[in-house]
Residue frames relative to the residue before (quaternion, step in Angstrom):
aa qw qx qy qz dx dy dz
X 1.0000 0.0000 0.0000 0.0000 0.00 0.00 0.00
X 0.4563 -0.6807 0.4995 0.2811 3.59 -0.87 0.97
X 0.6399 -0.5741 0.3624 0.3599 3.53 -1.14 0.77
X 0.6887 0.4725 -0.3033 0.4587 3.60 0.86 -0.88
X 0.6016 0.5449 -0.3664 0.4549 3.60 1.11 -0.55
X 0.6285 0.5304 -0.3235 0.4681 3.57 1.04 -0.80
X 0.6490 0.5076 -0.3129 0.4725 3.59 0.95 -0.88
X 0.6330 0.5478 -0.3249 0.4400 3.55 0.98 -0.90
X 0.6884 0.4781 -0.2770 0.4700 3.57 0.92 -0.93
X 0.6489 0.5324 -0.3204 0.4392 3.58 0.98 -0.82
X 0.7350 0.4235 -0.2387 0.4727 3.57 0.93 -0.86
X 0.3067 -0.8046 0.4691 0.1965 3.57 1.27 -0.25
X 0.1925 0.8157 -0.5246 0.1493 3.58 0.99 0.74
X 0.0575 -0.7768 0.6271 0.0069 3.56 -0.93 0.94
X 0.3894 -0.7161 0.5257 0.2433 3.57 -0.83 0.97
X 0.3246 -0.7742 0.5176 0.1651 3.56 -0.72 1.08
X 0.4958 -0.6383 0.4839 0.3355 3.62 -1.01 0.70
X 0.2975 -0.7588 0.5596 0.1502 3.55 -1.16 0.69
X 0.5175 -0.6330 0.4891 0.3039 3.54 -0.99 0.92
X 0.4313 -0.7451 0.4528 0.2320 3.57 -0.58 1.16
X 0.6310 0.5487 -0.3423 0.4285 3.61 1.18 -0.39
X 0.5627 0.6234 -0.3838 0.3841 3.59 1.25 -0.27
X 0.3356 -0.6534 0.6288 0.2551 3.51 -1.27 0.55
X 0.3149 -0.8111 0.4600 0.1768 3.55 -0.02 1.33
X 0.6558 0.5203 -0.3223 0.4420 3.59 0.92 -0.84
X 0.6525 0.4998 -0.3124 0.4763 3.57 1.00 -0.83
X 0.6516 0.5158 -0.3134 0.4595 3.58 1.01 -0.80
X 0.6184 0.5275 -0.3402 0.4727 3.59 1.02 -0.74
X 0.6667 0.5009 -0.3038 0.4608 3.57 0.91 -0.91
X 0.6492 0.5173 -0.3152 0.4601 3.58 0.98 -0.85
X 0.7078 0.4823 -0.2764 0.4360 3.57 0.77 -1.02
X 0.6691 0.4960 -0.3390 0.4374 3.59 0.90 -0.76
X 0.6228 0.5136 -0.3413 0.4815 3.57 1.15 -0.56
X 0.6707 0.5072 -0.2962 0.4529 3.59 0.90 -0.93
X 0.7735 0.3657 -0.1743 0.4875 3.58 0.98 -0.86
X 0.3713 -0.7325 0.4806 0.3075 3.57 1.32 0.01
X 0.3397 0.7329 -0.5009 0.3107 3.52 0.81 1.13
X 0.1936 -0.7533 0.6169 0.1203 3.54 -1.19 0.61
X 0.2501 -0.7528 0.5921 0.1417 3.57 -1.02 0.85
X 0.1030 -0.7805 0.6161 0.0237 3.55 -0.67 1.17
X 0.0345 -0.8202 0.5709 -0.0143 3.59 -0.80 0.96
X 0.3918 -0.6970 0.5514 0.2381 3.53 -1.07 0.79
X 0.6527 -0.5391 0.3783 0.3745 3.56 -1.24 0.53
X 0.6708 0.5201 -0.3052 0.4317 3.61 1.14 -0.48
X 0.4786 0.6631 -0.4461 0.3637 3.59 1.24 0.09
X 0.6506 -0.4873 0.4003 0.4230 3.56 -1.31 0.31
X 0.6351 -0.5798 0.3536 0.3681 3.57 -1.07 0.74
X 0.6545 0.5203 -0.3332 0.4358 3.63 0.94 -0.78
X 0.6350 0.5022 -0.3298 0.4855 3.58 1.14 -0.56
X 0.6176 0.5291 -0.3457 0.4680 3.59 0.99 -0.75
X 0.6720 0.5256 -0.3002 0.4267 3.58 1.00 -0.83
X 0.7295 0.4021 -0.2574 0.4898 3.62 1.06 -0.56
X 0.5176 0.6660 -0.4107 0.3462 3.60 1.24 -0.24
X 0.4969 -0.6317 0.5055 0.3139 3.54 -1.22 0.55
X 0.7911 0.0222 0.0112 0.6112 3.54 1.18 -0.64
X 0.0985 -0.7718 0.6274 0.0325 3.56 -0.99 0.96
X 0.2340 0.7950 -0.5333 0.1697 3.58 -0.83 0.89
X 0.5789 -0.5319 0.4622 0.4103 3.51 -1.36 -0.21
X 0.7697 -0.3902 0.2325 0.4486 3.58 -1.29 0.04
X 0.6519 0.5108 -0.3235 0.4576 3.60 0.97 -0.80
X 0.6770 0.4896 -0.2939 0.4643 3.58 0.86 -0.96
X 0.6652 0.5053 -0.3022 0.4591 3.57 0.97 -0.85
X 0.6111 0.5390 -0.3471 0.4642 3.60 1.07 -0.68
X 0.6634 0.5002 -0.3000 0.4687 3.55 0.93 -0.88
X 0.6602 0.5075 -0.3114 0.4578 3.57 0.94 -0.89
X 0.6442 0.5228 -0.3221 0.4560 3.58 0.97 -0.82
X 0.6767 0.5039 -0.2873 0.4536 3.57 1.04 -0.79
X 0.7793 0.3850 -0.1740 0.4627 3.58 1.07 -0.70
X 0.5180 0.6762 -0.4226 0.3094 3.61 1.15 -0.35
X 0.3201 -0.7358 0.5641 0.1947 3.56 -1.16 0.68
X 0.3916 0.7163 -0.4840 0.3153 3.59 1.24 0.31
X 0.4804 -0.6534 0.5020 0.3005 3.55 -1.24 0.48
X 0.7783 0.1994 -0.0847 0.5894 3.54 1.17 -0.70
X 0.1481 -0.7512 0.6366 0.0924 3.56 -1.03 0.86
X 0.1246 -0.7499 0.6463 0.0667 3.56 -0.78 1.08
X 0.1511 -0.8299 0.5344 0.0527 3.55 -0.45 1.20
X 0.1462 -0.7595 0.6317 0.0525 3.54 -0.59 1.24
X 0.4841 0.6054 -0.4593 0.4337 3.50 0.20 1.37
X 0.6131 -0.5279 0.4040 0.4270 3.56 -1.02 -0.76
X 0.7798 -0.4410 0.2031 0.3951 3.50 -1.34 0.42
X 0.6757 0.4938 -0.3268 0.4390 3.62 0.83 -0.86
X 0.6082 0.5498 -0.3517 0.4519 3.60 1.13 -0.58
X 0.6621 0.4859 -0.3018 0.4842 3.57 0.97 -0.85
X 0.6079 0.5407 -0.3458 0.4675 3.59 1.06 -0.70
X 0.6524 0.5172 -0.3117 0.4580 3.57 0.91 -0.93
X 0.6367 0.5228 -0.3237 0.4653 3.57 0.99 -0.81
X 0.6633 0.4996 -0.3041 0.4668 3.60 0.95 -0.85
X 0.6386 0.5258 -0.3265 0.4573 3.59 0.99 -0.79
X 0.7179 0.4366 -0.2478 0.4823 3.58 0.98 -0.85
X 0.7781 0.1879 -0.1118 0.5889 3.61 1.18 -0.46
X 0.0546 -0.8707 0.4874 0.0354 3.60 0.64 1.09
X 0.6613 0.5138 -0.3166 0.4455 3.60 1.12 -0.53
X 0.6468 0.5198 -0.3168 0.4595 3.57 1.23 -0.28
X 0.4497 -0.6378 0.5404 0.3146 3.53 -1.25 0.42
X 0.1109 -0.7860 0.6071 0.0359 3.57 -0.79 1.04
X 0.1034 -0.8126 0.5735 -0.0006 3.55 -0.67 1.17
X 0.1331 -0.7627 0.6301 0.0599 3.55 -1.05 0.88
X 0.4478 -0.7524 0.4058 0.2621 3.62 -0.42 1.16
X 0.7890 0.0526 -0.0528 0.6099 3.61 1.16 -0.41
X 0.3498 -0.7713 0.4959 0.1918 3.58 -0.49 1.21
X 0.5924 0.5689 -0.3686 0.4355 3.60 1.24 -0.24
X 0.5154 0.6300 -0.4205 0.4007 3.59 1.29 -0.07
X 0.0529 0.8292 -0.5469 0.1025 3.53 0.20 1.33
X 0.3817 -0.6919 0.5551 0.2597 3.57 -1.16 -0.63
X 0.4293 -0.7186 0.4849 0.2533 3.57 -0.68 1.07
X 0.6345 0.5281 -0.3332 0.4556 3.58 1.07 -0.69
X 0.6536 0.4904 -0.3132 0.4841 3.59 0.93 -0.85
X 0.6579 0.5188 -0.3083 0.4505 3.59 1.01 -0.81
X 0.6347 0.5576 -0.3316 0.4198 3.59 1.16 -0.52
X 0.7238 0.3654 -0.2253 0.5402 3.58 1.29 0.00
X 0.1123 -0.8198 0.5598 0.0440 3.63 0.24 1.24
X 0.5594 -0.6515 0.3904 0.3320 3.63 -0.83 0.93
X 0.6599 0.5122 -0.3286 0.4407 3.61 0.87 -0.86
X 0.6710 0.4906 -0.2937 0.4720 3.57 0.95 -0.88
X 0.6690 0.4990 -0.3101 0.4553 3.55 0.96 -0.83
X 0.6067 0.5490 -0.3544 0.4527 3.60 1.04 -0.71
X 0.6605 0.4910 -0.2981 0.4836 3.58 1.00 -0.84
X 0.6211 0.5425 -0.3220 0.4650 3.57 1.06 -0.79
X 0.6611 0.5148 -0.3009 0.4555 3.57 0.94 -0.92
X 0.6331 0.5527 -0.3304 0.4296 3.60 1.03 -0.75
X 0.6144 0.5637 -0.3452 0.4309 3.58 1.18 -0.49
X 0.7643 0.3141 -0.1535 0.5419 3.58 1.22 -0.44
X 0.0523 -0.8245 0.5634 0.0066 3.62 0.45 1.16
X 0.7838 0.3273 -0.2445 0.4677 3.53 -1.13 0.67
X 0.5621 0.5880 -0.3903 0.4312 3.58 1.27 0.17
X 0.3839 -0.6693 0.5858 0.2480 3.55 -1.15 0.71
X 0.2671 -0.7775 0.5511 0.1430 3.57 -0.83 0.98
X 0.0413 -0.7639 0.6439 -0.0114 3.55 -0.77 1.14
X 0.0267 -0.8194 0.5721 -0.0244 3.57 -0.60 1.13
X 0.5345 -0.6088 0.5036 0.3000 3.47 -1.16 0.81
X 0.5836 -0.6032 0.4146 0.3516 3.57 -1.07 0.68
X 0.6051 0.5619 -0.3452 0.4460 3.59 1.22 -0.48
X 0.5046 0.6087 -0.4386 0.4271 3.56 0.68 1.15
X 0.5837 -0.5684 0.4453 0.3714 3.55 -1.28 0.35
X 0.6620 -0.4900 0.3826 0.4186 3.55 -1.30 0.25
X 0.6083 0.5642 -0.3543 0.4314 3.59 1.07 -0.67
X 0.6544 0.4819 -0.3111 0.4927 3.60 1.04 -0.73
X 0.6356 0.5223 -0.3347 0.4596 3.59 0.97 -0.78
X 0.6276 0.5335 -0.3318 0.4598 3.59 1.12 -0.63
X 0.6890 0.4363 -0.2633 0.5153 3.59 1.25 -0.42
X 0.6159 0.5809 -0.2896 0.4465 3.55 1.39 0.02
X 0.4081 -0.6965 0.5344 0.2507 3.57 -1.17 0.64
X 0.7979 0.0063 0.0372 0.6016 3.58 0.95 -0.92
X 0.2790 -0.7226 0.6090 0.1709 3.56 -0.95 0.93
X 0.0513 -0.7794 0.6208 0.0675 3.57 -1.20 0.43
X 0.2712 -0.6954 0.6248 0.2290 3.54 -1.36 0.12
X 0.6607 -0.4833 0.3601 0.4475 3.58 -1.22 0.11
X 0.6198 0.5631 -0.3405 0.4275 3.60 1.17 -0.50
X 0.8178 0.2375 -0.1123 0.5120 3.60 1.02 -0.69
X 0.3653 0.7785 -0.4627 0.2155 3.60 1.26 0.01
X 0.6937 0.4770 -0.2920 0.4539 3.61 0.78 -0.98
X 0.6770 0.4678 -0.3216 0.4683 3.66 0.79 -0.81
X 0.6295 0.5252 -0.3468 0.4557 3.61 1.01 -0.71
X 0.6578 0.4846 -0.3163 0.4821 3.60 0.90 -0.84
X 0.6684 0.5019 -0.3031 0.4576 3.60 0.94 -0.82
X 0.6170 0.5564 -0.3482 0.4341 3.59 1.18 -0.49
X 0.6212 0.5323 -0.3383 0.4651 3.59 1.24 -0.32
X 0.6275 -0.5442 0.3840 0.4032 3.64 -1.08 0.58
X 0.6043 -0.6102 0.3782 0.3456 3.56 -1.05 0.80
X 0.7272 0.4258 -0.2412 0.4814 3.57 1.09 -0.66
X 0.3957 0.7295 -0.4690 0.3021 3.58 1.30 0.15
X 0.3177 -0.7213 0.5836 0.1956 3.56 -0.96 0.88
X 0.0696 -0.8406 0.5354 -0.0442 3.55 -0.67 1.15
X 0.1851 -0.6981 0.6784 0.1347 3.50 -1.22 0.76
X 0.0872 -0.7881 0.6073 0.0499 3.57 -0.92 0.91
X 0.0503 0.7925 -0.6036 0.0707 3.56 -0.91 0.97
X 0.7227 -0.1875 -0.6343 -0.2005 1.54 -2.28 1.04
X 0.6021 0.6292 -0.3517 0.3433 3.62 1.21 -0.36
X 0.3652 -0.7630 0.4940 0.2010 3.58 -0.53 1.19
X 0.6456 0.5278 -0.3338 0.4397 3.59 1.03 -0.72
X 0.6629 0.4781 -0.2987 0.4927 3.57 0.93 -0.88
X 0.6475 0.5331 -0.3194 0.4410 3.58 0.95 -0.85
X 0.6765 0.4787 -0.2885 0.4796 3.57 0.93 -0.90
X 0.6168 0.5354 -0.3388 0.4670 3.57 1.08 -0.69
X 0.6462 0.5080 -0.3148 0.4745 3.59 0.97 -0.85
X 0.6263 0.5360 -0.3330 0.4577 3.59 0.96 -0.83
X 0.6770 0.5103 -0.2955 0.4404 3.58 0.92 -0.91
X 0.7014 0.4576 -0.2685 0.4761 3.59 1.08 -0.68
X 0.7678 0.3918 -0.1883 0.4707 3.57 0.98 -0.81
X 0.4084 -0.7095 0.4776 0.3188 3.59 1.19 -0.41
X 0.4437 0.6861 -0.4603 0.3472 3.57 1.24 0.30
X 0.2761 -0.7234 0.6014 0.1967 3.52 -1.34 0.15
X 0.0207 0.8398 -0.5398 0.0533 3.55 0.74 1.11
X 0.4098 -0.6412 0.5827 0.2855 3.53 -1.22 0.59
X 0.1436 -0.8483 0.5095 0.0155 3.57 -0.54 1.18
X 0.4082 -0.6799 0.5608 0.2381 3.54 -0.98 0.97
X 0.4197 -0.7398 0.4822 0.2100 3.57 -1.01 0.85
X 0.3257 0.7286 -0.5341 0.2789 3.58 0.34 1.28
X 0.0645 -0.8053 0.5888 0.0253 3.57 -1.25 0.30
X 0.4540 -0.6535 0.5442 0.2660 3.53 -1.39 0.40
X 0.4787 -0.7014 0.4408 0.2908 3.58 -0.76 0.99
X 0.6221 0.5415 -0.3484 0.4454 3.60 1.11 -0.57
X 0.7711 0.4056 -0.2143 0.4415 3.56 0.62 -1.12
X 0.6167 0.5304 -0.3503 0.4643 3.58 1.24 -0.32
X 0.6874 0.5383 -0.2710 0.4054 3.58 1.17 -0.48
X 0.4597 0.6786 -0.4736 0.3224 3.60 1.18 0.00
X 0.3436 -0.7466 0.5435 0.1706 3.53 -1.03 0.89
X 0.3773 -0.7253 0.5308 0.2231 3.58 -0.58 1.14
X 0.6386 0.5456 -0.3293 0.4314 3.58 0.93 -0.87
X 0.7122 0.4451 -0.2661 0.4731 3.58 0.86 -0.93
X 0.5887 0.5467 -0.3662 0.4696 3.59 1.15 -0.56
X 0.6726 0.4861 -0.2954 0.4734 3.58 0.94 -0.87
X 0.6000 0.5355 -0.3600 0.4729 3.60 1.12 -0.57
X 0.6395 0.5084 -0.3187 0.4806 3.58 1.02 -0.79
X 0.6363 0.5294 -0.3199 0.4610 3.56 1.00 -0.85
X 0.6463 0.5122 -0.3193 0.4670 3.60 1.00 -0.77
X 0.6771 0.4802 -0.2825 0.4807 3.57 1.08 -0.75
X 0.7672 0.1893 -0.0991 0.6048 3.57 1.23 -0.57
X 0.1263 -0.8645 0.4806 0.0758 3.60 0.50 1.18
X 0.6714 0.4897 -0.3058 0.4646 3.60 1.14 -0.47
X 0.5103 0.6648 -0.4158 0.3532 3.58 1.27 -0.20
X 0.2896 -0.7217 0.6002 0.1871 3.52 -1.20 0.63
X 0.3288 -0.7320 0.5661 0.1887 3.56 -0.97 0.90
X 0.0177 -0.7891 0.6139 -0.0150 3.56 -0.77 1.05
X 0.0624 -0.8426 0.5327 -0.0488 3.57 -0.81 1.02
X 0.4630 -0.6352 0.5474 0.2874 3.52 -1.25 0.61
X 0.5391 -0.6567 0.4129 0.3280 3.63 -0.98 0.71
X 0.5474 0.5861 -0.4118 0.4328 3.61 1.24 -0.04
X 0.5074 0.6375 -0.4299 0.3891 3.59 1.26 -0.15
X 0.5896 -0.5722 0.4319 0.3720 3.55 -1.22 0.46
X 0.7016 -0.5232 0.2995 0.3800 3.55 -1.19 0.65
X 0.6423 0.5258 -0.3630 0.4234 3.69 0.81 -0.77
X 0.6490 0.4927 -0.3194 0.4838 3.60 1.04 -0.72
X 0.6500 0.5153 -0.3218 0.4566 3.59 0.96 -0.81
X 0.6217 0.5692 -0.3454 0.4125 3.59 1.01 -0.78
X 0.7347 0.4112 -0.2404 0.4831 3.61 0.95 -0.82
X 0.5274 0.6656 -0.4015 0.3430 3.61 1.25 -0.20
X 0.4081 -0.6866 0.5505 0.2428 3.54 -1.16 0.71
X 0.7831 0.0429 -0.0237 0.6200 3.57 1.21 -0.50
X 0.1154 -0.7685 0.6279 0.0436 3.56 -1.01 0.92
X 0.3070 0.7642 -0.5273 0.2089 3.58 -0.83 0.89
X 0.6763 -0.4594 0.3922 0.4215 3.51 -1.40 0.11
X 0.7044 -0.4395 0.3184 0.4576 3.57 -1.24 0.14
X 0.6669 0.4848 -0.3074 0.4751 3.60 0.95 -0.82
X 0.6365 0.5225 -0.3252 0.4648 3.59 1.08 -0.69
X 0.6426 0.5130 -0.3220 0.4692 3.57 0.99 -0.81
X 0.6414 0.5219 -0.3136 0.4668 3.56 1.00 -0.86
X 0.6704 0.4989 -0.2932 0.4645 3.57 0.88 -0.93
X 0.6296 0.5447 -0.3350 0.4412 3.59 0.99 -0.83
X 0.6937 0.4704 -0.2915 0.4611 3.60 0.86 -0.89
X 0.6236 0.5296 -0.3406 0.4633 3.58 1.17 -0.46
X 0.7796 0.3795 -0.1689 0.4687 3.57 0.92 -0.95
X 0.6015 0.5936 -0.3571 0.3979 3.60 1.13 -0.56
X 0.5082 -0.6779 0.4527 0.2780 3.56 -1.15 0.67
X 0.5116 0.6685 -0.4094 0.3517 3.58 1.26 -0.18
X 0.3891 -0.7352 0.5138 0.2101 3.54 -1.33 0.20
X 0.7859 0.2311 -0.1086 0.5631 3.60 1.17 -0.54
X 0.0481 -0.8144 0.5777 -0.0282 3.57 -0.92 0.95
X 0.2338 -0.7068 0.6512 0.1474 3.52 -1.14 0.82
X 0.1620 -0.8531 0.4955 0.0201 3.55 -0.34 1.31
X 0.1156 -0.8155 0.5667 0.0212 3.57 -0.46 1.26
X 0.5501 0.4913 -0.5069 0.4462 3.48 0.16 1.44
X 0.7424 -0.3707 0.2680 0.4896 3.60 -1.24 -0.01
X 0.5349 -0.7115 0.3634 0.2748 3.55 -0.79 1.09
X 0.4928 0.6821 -0.4285 0.3290 3.61 1.19 -0.30
X 0.6071 0.5837 -0.3554 0.4056 3.59 1.10 -0.64
X 0.5508 0.6353 -0.4004 0.3642 3.60 1.14 -0.50
X 0.5732 0.6003 -0.3819 0.4066 3.59 1.13 -0.59
X 0.6922 0.4572 -0.2783 0.4842 3.59 0.87 -0.93
X 0.6105 0.5479 -0.3515 0.4512 3.59 1.06 -0.68
X 0.6815 0.4851 -0.2837 0.4688 3.57 0.94 -0.90
X 0.6266 0.5318 -0.3380 0.4585 3.57 1.06 -0.72
X 0.7057 0.4750 -0.2640 0.4547 3.57 0.95 -0.91
X 0.8082 0.0706 -0.0098 0.5846 3.58 0.99 -0.84
X 0.1069 -0.8573 0.5014 0.0472 3.59 0.46 1.22
X 0.6305 0.5500 -0.3399 0.4295 3.60 1.16 -0.40
X 0.6406 0.5280 -0.3200 0.4566 3.58 1.26 -0.24
X 0.3999 -0.7130 0.5379 0.2058 3.54 -1.32 0.41
X 0.0668 -0.8120 0.5797 -0.0119 3.57 -0.72 1.12
X 0.1115 -0.7974 0.5928 0.0142 3.55 -0.82 1.08
X 0.3723 -0.7210 0.5381 0.2278 3.58 -0.76 1.02
X 0.4315 -0.6843 0.5219 0.2707 3.57 -0.84 0.98
X 0.3910 -0.7578 0.4751 0.2170 3.61 -0.83 0.94
X 0.4562 -0.6651 0.5132 0.2935 3.57 -1.20 0.50
X 0.7071 -0.4503 0.3332 0.4314 3.55 -1.32 0.01
X 0.5939 0.5443 -0.3603 0.4703 3.58 1.18 -0.51
X 0.3453 -0.7987 0.4567 0.1852 3.58 -0.32 1.23
X 0.5916 0.5880 -0.3742 0.4053 3.62 1.22 -0.25
X 0.7063 0.4373 -0.2535 0.4956 3.61 1.23 -0.30
X 0.3304 -0.7409 0.5513 0.1946 3.56 -1.15 0.64
X 0.7779 0.1775 -0.1167 0.5914 3.59 1.23 -0.21
X 0.3797 -0.7218 0.5364 0.2168 3.55 -1.28 0.19
X 0.0550 -0.8283 0.5569 -0.0265 3.56 -0.41 1.26
X 0.4264 -0.6420 0.5640 0.2966 3.54 -1.26 0.49
X 0.3840 -0.7552 0.4824 0.2226 3.56 -0.49 1.18
X 0.6414 0.5210 -0.3287 0.4574 3.59 1.14 -0.53
X 0.6298 0.5215 -0.3347 0.4683 3.60 0.96 -0.80
X 0.7124 0.4780 -0.2593 0.4436 3.54 0.96 -0.90
X 0.4766 0.6435 -0.4570 0.3873 3.61 1.23 0.13
X 0.6178 0.5264 -0.3446 0.4717 3.59 1.18 -0.50
X 0.0134 -0.7939 0.6073 -0.0254 3.56 -0.88 0.99
X 0.6588 -0.4897 0.3866 0.4203 3.54 -1.30 0.27
X 0.6522 0.5178 -0.3223 0.4502 3.59 0.94 -0.83
X 0.6489 0.5003 -0.3240 0.4729 3.59 1.01 -0.72
X 0.6137 0.5248 -0.3502 0.4747 3.59 1.06 -0.65
X 0.6148 0.5401 -0.3376 0.4651 3.59 1.03 -0.78
X 0.6871 0.4788 -0.2825 0.4678 3.59 0.81 -1.00
X 0.6338 0.5418 -0.3271 0.4447 3.56 1.01 -0.80
X 0.6748 0.4721 -0.2901 0.4874 3.56 0.95 -0.84
X 0.6655 0.5193 -0.3123 0.4357 3.59 0.93 -0.83
X 0.8070 0.2801 -0.1234 0.5050 3.57 0.78 -1.05
X 0.3202 -0.7799 0.4714 0.2590 3.57 1.37 -0.15
X 0.5955 0.4759 -0.3733 0.5287 3.52 1.00 1.03
X 0.5806 -0.1476 -0.7999 -0.0359 1.65 -2.24 1.16
X 0.2932 -0.7595 0.5609 0.1505 3.55 -1.05 0.81
X 0.4179 -0.6804 0.5471 0.2511 3.54 -1.10 0.78
X 0.0365 0.7753 -0.6281 0.0565 3.56 -0.68 1.12
X 0.0336 -0.8148 0.5774 -0.0393 3.56 -0.93 0.92
X 0.5897 -0.5513 0.4583 0.3719 3.52 -1.26 0.49
X 0.5024 -0.6958 0.4242 0.2888 3.58 -0.77 1.03
X 0.6519 0.5088 -0.3294 0.4556 3.57 0.98 -0.77
X 0.6290 0.5172 -0.3343 0.4746 3.60 1.04 -0.71
X 0.6341 0.5327 -0.3287 0.4540 3.58 0.96 -0.84
X 0.6629 0.5083 -0.3011 0.4600 3.55 0.95 -0.89
X 0.6569 0.5093 -0.3065 0.4639 3.58 0.98 -0.85
X 0.7041 0.4688 -0.2633 0.4638 3.58 0.98 -0.83
X 0.5854 0.6331 -0.3683 0.3477 3.57 1.09 -0.67
X 0.6273 0.5895 -0.3480 0.3714 3.58 0.92 -0.87
X 0.6857 0.4860 -0.2963 0.4538 3.58 0.89 -0.89
X 0.6445 0.5020 -0.3241 0.4770 3.60 1.09 -0.66
X 0.6472 0.5133 -0.3148 0.4675 3.58 0.96 -0.87
X 0.6192 0.5438 -0.3416 0.4520 3.57 1.04 -0.76
X 0.6242 0.5307 -0.3307 0.4683 3.59 1.02 -0.78
X 0.6856 0.4876 -0.2871 0.4580 3.57 0.85 -0.97
X 0.6362 0.5299 -0.3275 0.4551 3.58 1.01 -0.77
X 0.6793 0.4738 -0.2940 0.4770 3.59 0.87 -0.93
X 0.6487 0.5214 -0.3199 0.4528 3.59 0.95 -0.85
X 0.6583 0.4982 -0.3072 0.4734 3.57 0.95 -0.83
X 0.6523 0.5229 -0.3066 0.4551 3.56 0.98 -0.87
X 0.7222 0.4212 -0.2334 0.4965 3.59 1.05 -0.78
X 0.4701 -0.7018 0.4214 0.3302 3.57 1.30 -0.04
X 0.3818 0.7423 -0.4693 0.2882 3.57 1.12 0.63
């Protein structure tokens, strides 16, 4: 049983029916003001959720916002590890996740017991873990990173430093290729970024020869090789805003296209297709579990709430704070 499924069963969360006569968006706005709540949303959320959020960003931006907000309640429109990170950085605040089943295939690919044993095989190694991990993995980590700051963080370490990188093998191998490091890499992956079809991307490129292919570093190497730009979600968004091109094939979760269209409505954005030929885009099934109605219920009943063991939170906090310190020092 996946960890988030166990939490879901333990807490017995039941989605409450909503009165059809209510204006849900107006009620969400009213309740967050009355309760001093802030809604944080990741770029991979549905467009209507991004539009009602107080702040939309990538993992690094959301971590910073969670650490600095003066709200009493954080409603996290994202997945479980993001809400955990918010709770670790703001332990005195109530952190609510609209659906506890919103997990992460990448985080699930790195079980804490297995990773602890893996780490023991490489004594003297600094552990750098992607933010897409459980609190238990962060507690076994020296420095957390995101796709936005992973390369600068690795470059900030001495050249002879021995490093374990977890859990994404594609991101880890990409970092190795850019930095010349030889990090020991945990064999994990994201179900979204592993499913892009190189063949179908190239077919799109043939149909739109002027299009630029942009890809997240969690994508497999063949997709990265054909990409004109590789970067985090915030980097991809920034590239489409600043680049002189007009058409882009976007190889990451399709939710980011909403922000791209808002920023540059005159441009054309095409979601890169997965290997499943019945789909035209590639969505994270866990991100899409969050809905506007669930956010309404979460604000109304102030459930489900993220609760964590205090000692685990303390152990995990150091690696996240270290990431923020290095990022701030490097001006990231």
